[in-house]
C-alpha positions in Angstrom: 9.0 27.1 7.6 8.6 23.3 7.2 5.0 22.0 7.9 4.7 18.3 8.7 2.1 16.7 6.5 -0.7 14.9 8.3 -0.3 11.7 6.2 2.6 10.2 4.2 1.3 7.9 1.4 3.9 5.3 0.2 3.7 3.9 -3.3 6.2 1.2 -4.3 6.4 0.3 -8.0 8.3 -2.1 -10.1 7.8 -2.2 -13.9 4.1 -1.2 -13.5 2.4 0.2 -16.6 2.2 4.0 -16.4 -1.6 4.1 -16.9 -2.1 2.0 -13.7 0.4 4.0 -11.6 -1.2 7.3 -12.9 -4.6 6.0 -11.7 -3.2 5.3 -8.3 -1.4 8.7 -8.1 -4.5 10.5 -9.2 -6.7 8.8 -6.6 -4.3 10.1 -3.9 -4.3 13.6 -5.4 -8.1 13.7 -5.5 -8.7 13.0 -1.8 -11.2 15.1 0.1 -8.4 16.4 2.3 -5.1 17.8 1.0 -2.7 17.5 4.0 -0.6 14.7 2.7 2.6 13.9 0.8 3.1 11.1 -1.7 6.4 9.2 -1.8 6.9 7.0 -4.9 9.6 4.4 -4.4 10.7 2.9 -7.7 12.1 -0.5 -7.0 14.5 -0.7 -10.0 12.0 -0.4 -12.8 13.3 -0.6 -16.4 13.9 2.7 -18.0 10.8 2.4 -20.3 8.6 2.4 -17.2 10.3 5.4 -15.7 10.1 8.1 -18.3 6.4 9.0 -18.3 6.2 8.6 -14.5 9.1 10.9 -13.8 7.6 13.6 -16.0 4.3 13.2 -14.3 5.7 13.5 -10.8 7.7 16.6 -11.7 4.4 18.4 -12.2 3.8 18.4 -8.4 7.2 18.6 -6.7 5.7 20.0 -3.5 3.5 17.0 -3.0 5.2 14.1 -4.8 8.7 12.7 -4.0 10.2 10.2 -6.5 12.9 7.8 -5.2 14.7 5.2 -7.3 16.9 2.4 -6.1 18.0 -1.0 -7.4 15.5 -3.8 -7.1 15.1 -5.1 -3.5 11.4 -6.0 -3.2 8.3 -4.4 -1.9 8.9 -4.8 1.8 12.4 -3.2 1.7 11.1 -0.5 -0.7 8.4 0.5 1.8 10.9 0.4 4.6 13.1 2.9 2.7 10.0 5.1 1.9 9.2 5.2 5.6 12.7 6.7 6.4 12.1 9.4 3.8 8.6 10.2 5.0 7.5 13.1 7.2 3.9 12.5 8.0 2.2 12.2 11.4 0.5 9.1 10.0 1.7 6.7 7.3 -0.1 4.5 4.8 0.5 2.6 1.6 -1.1 2.2 -1.8 -0.3 -0.5 -4.3 0.6 0.7 -7.8 -2.4 -1.1 -9.5 -5.0 -0.1 -7.0 -6.7 3.2 -6.0 -8.2 5.1 -3.1 -11.8 6.3 -3.0 -11.9 10.1 -2.4 -12.7 9.7 1.3 -10.1 7.0 2.0 -7.5 9.1 4.0 -10.1 11.0 5.9 -12.0 7.8 6.8 -8.8 6.2 8.0 -7.9 9.3 10.1 -11.2 9.1 11.8 -10.4 5.6 13.0 -7.1 6.8 14.6 -9.0 8.2 17.5 -9.3 4.7 18.8 -6.2 2.9 17.5 -2.5 3.2 16.7 -2.7 1.0 13.6 -5.6 -0.2 11.5 -6.1 -2.5 8.6 -9.4 -2.4 6.6 -11.6 -4.3 4.3 -11.5 -3.3 0.6 -13.9 -2.6 -2.2 -12.6 -5.6 -4.2 -12.9 -5.7 -8.0 -13.0 -9.3 -9.4 -13.9 -11.1 -12.6 -15.1 -14.2 -10.7 -15.6 -15.4 -7.2 -12.2 -17.2 -7.2 -10.5 -13.8 -7.3 -11.8 -13.1 -3.7 -9.4 -15.8 -2.4 -5.7 -15.8 -1.9 -3.3 -18.4 -0.5 -3.4 -18.7 3.3 0.0 -17.6 4.7 -0.2 -20.3 7.4 -1.0 -23.1 4.9 -0.4 -22.2 1.3 -2.3 -25.2 0.1 -5.4 -23.5 1.3 -7.0 -20.2 0.3 -8.6 -17.5 2.4 -11.1 -14.7 1.5 -9.5 -11.2 1.2 -11.9 -9.9 3.8 -10.3 -12.2 6.3 -6.8 -11.0 5.5 -4.5 -8.2 6.6 -3.8 -6.4 3.3 -0.5 -4.5 2.9 -2.0 -1.4 1.4 -4.8 -1.0 3.8 -2.4 -0.5 6.8 -2.7 3.0 8.2 -1.1 4.1 11.4 0.8 6.5 13.6 4.3 7.3 12.5 6.0 5.7 15.5 4.4 2.4 14.7 6.1 2.3 11.3 9.4 3.8 12.4 9.7 1.3 15.2 8.7 -1.8 13.1 10.1 -2.8 9.8 8.4 -5.0 7.1 10.1 -8.4 6.5 10.6 -9.7 3.0 8.3 -12.7 3.1 4.9 -13.9 2.0 2.3 -12.4 4.4 4.6 -9.5 5.4 1.5 -7.4 6.0 -0.1 -9.9 8.5 3.3 -10.5 10.1 3.8 -6.7 10.6 0.2 -6.4 12.0 0.7 -9.2 14.5 4.1 -7.9 15.7 2.7 -4.4 16.2 -0.4 -5.7 18.1 1.9 -6.8 20.9 2.9 -3.2 21.6 0.2 -1.0 20.2 -3.6 -0.8 19.8 -4.6 -2.3 16.4 -7.9 -2.7 14.8 -9.4 -4.3 11.6 -12.2 -2.0 10.4 -14.8 -2.3 7.7 -14.3 0.8 5.5 -14.2 -0.4 1.9 -12.6 2.9 0.8 -9.6 1.2 -0.7 -10.2 -0.2 -4.2 -8.4 -3.5 -4.6 -8.1 -4.8 -8.1 -8.0 -8.6 -8.1 -8.8 -8.9 -11.8 -5.4 -7.9 -13.1 -3.8 -11.1 -14.5 -0.2 -9.9 -14.3 -0.4 -8.4 -10.9 2.1 -9.4 -8.2 -0.7 -11.0 -6.1 -2.1 -13.0 -9.1 1.3 -14.3 -10.1 2.0 -15.3 -6.5 -1.3 -17.0 -6.1 -0.7 -19.0 -9.2 2.8 -20.1 -8.2 1.8 -21.1 -4.7 -1.2 -23.1 -5.7 0.8 -24.9 -8.4 3.7 -25.8 -6.0 
């Protein structure tokens, strides 16, 4: 008999080095609760990035689902992952980040009082400038990550994600949060159970910050 998992964790990747993806996967597998599924959405990675990952995911077929499709961007990849998910709750992890062992259980505790949450992060930086990213409302300015709605800290009831899609745009996370807030109870909470690596030079966010500040 099929048993619905409590949480679906969605991980979108695109040409991410295997050692980083493996770290993210392992952080999910080592949660202090085990009622979850992990759906990996490969957004058209080159074959060299697929081989080790596919072998690794095949070790736990009852927990991990691997999906490949041609490149279409993070937002659409997550949208497709949502349609493949089964969890009562849905959340996201970025391929170069990780969860602390109590992340999912801490987020679940918050769902007694909300339909969707975003949270603060344990942010890893090399210098203070890494704490700041371009403001989606004025890209010539920067904003501290603690004041942002961050994609991978979103955690919410299934119906919230099923009834609302992510748009392919800068600030897709904040846009999603604002649209959802018009129909559901949303909260920004101070958990810091999500480890956000801002010190990876070739990360998507780092490249985007550089391009926006130079334009």
